[in-house]
C-alpha positions in Angstrom: -16.6 10.6 -3.4 -15.3 14.2 -3.3 -12.7 15.3 -5.8 -9.4 14.6 -4.2 -5.8 15.6 -4.9 -2.9 13.3 -3.8 0.4 15.1 -3.4 3.7 13.1 -3.4 7.1 12.8 -5.1 7.5 11.2 -8.4 8.1 7.8 -6.8 6.0 5.0 -5.3 6.9 5.2 -1.6 4.2 6.0 0.9 1.6 7.2 -1.7 1.6 4.1 -3.8 -0.9 2.1 -1.6 -3.5 4.9 -2.0 -2.8 4.9 -5.7 -3.5 1.1 -5.7 -6.8 1.7 -4.0 -7.9 4.3 -6.5 -6.7 2.2 -9.4 -8.5 -0.9 -8.2 -11.9 0.9 -8.1 -11.2 2.9 -11.3 -12.1 6.2 -9.5 -10.5 9.4 -10.9 -8.4 11.7 -8.7 -5.6 14.1 -9.2 -2.2 12.4 -8.8 0.1 15.5 -8.3 3.8 14.8 -8.2 6.5 17.3 -7.4 9.0 18.2 -10.1 11.1 21.1 -11.2 8.0 23.2 -11.9 6.3 22.4 -8.6 8.8 21.9 -5.9 8.1 20.2 -2.5 9.8 22.9 -0.6 7.3 25.4 -2.0 4.4 23.2 -0.9 5.9 22.0 2.4 4.6 25.0 4.5 1.0 24.1 3.6 1.2 20.5 4.8 -0.1 19.5 8.2 3.2 18.0 9.5 5.8 19.1 7.0 5.9 16.0 4.9 3.9 14.0 2.3 1.8 12.2 1.1 -1.0 14.7 1.6 -4.5 14.3 0.4 -6.5 17.4 -0.4 -10.3 17.0 0.1 -12.6 20.0 -0.5 -9.7 22.4 -0.1 -8.5 20.9 3.2 -5.1 19.1 3.4 -4.7 15.8 5.4 -1.5 13.9 6.1 -0.3 10.5 7.3 -0.1 7.8 4.6 -2.2 5.1 6.2 -4.9 7.6 7.4 -5.2 8.7 3.8 -5.4 5.1 2.5 -8.0 4.1 5.1 -10.1 7.2 4.3 -10.0 6.5 0.6 -10.8 2.8 1.2 -13.8 3.7 3.4 -15.1 6.2 0.8 -14.8 3.4 -1.9 -16.5 0.7 0.2 -13.5 -1.4 0.7 -13.4 -1.9 4.5 -16.2 -4.4 5.1 -19.9 -4.2 5.9 -19.9 -4.7 9.7 -17.8 -3.5 12.6 -16.2 -7.0 13.0 -15.3 -7.1 9.3 -13.8 -3.7 9.6 -11.8 -4.9 12.7 -10.5 -7.8 10.7 -9.5 -5.5 7.9 -7.7 -3.1 10.3 -5.9 -6.1 11.9 -4.6 -7.3 8.5 -3.5 -3.8 7.5 -1.6 -3.3 10.7 0.0 -6.7 10.7 1.9 -5.7 7.6 2.2 -1.9 8.1 3.4 -2.2 11.7 5.2 -5.5 11.8 7.0 -5.6 8.5 7.2 -2.1 6.9 9.3 -0.5 9.7 12.0 -3.1 8.9 12.2 -2.4 5.2 14.2 0.8 5.2 17.5 -0.8 6.2 16.8 -4.0 4.3 16.4 -2.1 1.0 18.5 1.0 1.5 20.9 0.3 4.4 24.2 2.2 4.3 26.3 -1.0 4.1 25.7 -4.5 2.8 26.1 -5.8 6.3 23.3 -3.6 7.5 21.1 -4.6 4.6 21.8 -8.3 5.2 21.0 -8.2 8.9 17.8 -6.2 8.2 16.7 -8.4 5.4 16.9 -11.4 7.7 14.7 -9.6 10.2 12.2 -8.7 7.4 12.0 -12.3 6.1 11.4 -13.6 9.6 8.7 -11.1 10.1 7.2 -11.9 6.7 6.9 -15.6 7.5 5.5 -15.0 10.9 2.9 -12.6 9.6 1.9 -14.5 6.5 1.5 -17.7 8.4 -1.2 -15.9 10.3 -2.7 -14.2 7.3 -3.1 -17.4 5.4 -5.4 -18.7 8.1 -7.6 -15.5 7.9 -8.6 -16.0 4.2 -12.3 -16.8 4.1 -13.3 -17.8 0.6 -11.9 -15.9 -2.3 -10.7 -13.1 -0.1 -10.2 -12.2 3.5 -13.9 -11.2 3.8 -15.4 -13.8 1.6 -16.5 -13.1 -2.0 -15.6 -9.4 -2.1 -12.1 -7.9 -2.1 -11.3 -5.3 0.6 -8.4 -3.0 1.2 -6.8 -5.8 3.3 -6.5 -7.9 0.1 -5.1 -4.9 -1.7 -2.4 -4.5 1.0 -1.3 -8.1 0.6 -1.4 -7.7 -3.2 0.6 -4.5 -3.1 3.2 -6.1 -0.8 3.5 -9.0 -3.2 4.0 -6.7 -6.1 6.2 -4.0 -4.6 8.2 -5.6 -1.8 8.5 -9.4 -2.2 10.5 -9.3 -5.4 13.3 -7.3 -3.6 13.6 -9.9 -0.8 14.3 -13.1 -2.7 11.2 -14.8 -1.2 7.9 -16.1 -2.7 4.3 -16.8 -1.7 4.7 -20.4 -2.7 3.7 -21.9 0.7 0.7 -19.6 0.9 -1.8 -21.0 -1.6 -4.8 -19.0 -0.4 -2.9 -15.7 -0.4 -1.4 -16.6 -3.8 -4.9 -16.9 -5.2 -5.9 -13.5 -3.8 -2.9 -11.9 -5.5 -3.7 -13.7 -8.8 -7.4 -12.6 -8.7 -6.5 -8.9 -8.0 -3.8 -9.1 -10.7 -6.6 -9.8 -13.2 -8.5 -6.6 -12.2 -8.6 -4.6 -15.5 -8.5 -1.3 -13.8 -5.4 -2.2 -11.9 -3.7 -3.9 -14.8 -4.1 -0.7 -16.8 -2.6 1.3 -13.9 0.5 -0.9 -13.6 1.0 -1.0 -17.4 0.7 2.8 -17.7 2.2 4.2 -14.5 5.5 6.1 -14.8 8.7 4.2 -14.4 9.9 5.4 -11.0 11.7 3.9 -8.0 9.8 2.0 -5.3 10.6 4.6 -2.6 12.1 8.0 -2.2 
């Protein structure tokens, strides 16, 4: 694929899923993080919508975290081989990104403990509802059979980055647990997790 530059803060946040995709396939890219020498405010006027992450491809800048992740996944052949497989992948991505992620802000960073507690209950309810459905969608080793897709990486990333903060486990989801274990043994991704900077989950 084209040489790409991913711009984001020195944190995980909305860029980390794209970093997961690149890491899984072992494909090089430029992971550019703002710091004292390269400030976001200086870069902001160049962005499409005034915020990041932004992916630069052949000199053009593109925004929206999931649009970026989906583009990279397509370029790296992680979206399925047929239109129906691609539909299944999109369904799984959206089940987490649309049904659970919007609830996480208050659950993890609410202004008061009461706000966090209420939001966390909502997240956990959404988690079980969503993952009850996802467990039924596993078809073989992964959601699409014998080959991992970006849908599997979404679940894997959620298990790594979010579940530990909620006090819940994947214990009741044996098929999904096996997906997470298989992806956790991917050498490219193991190296990424071992060597990535120590930074917070979100900005």
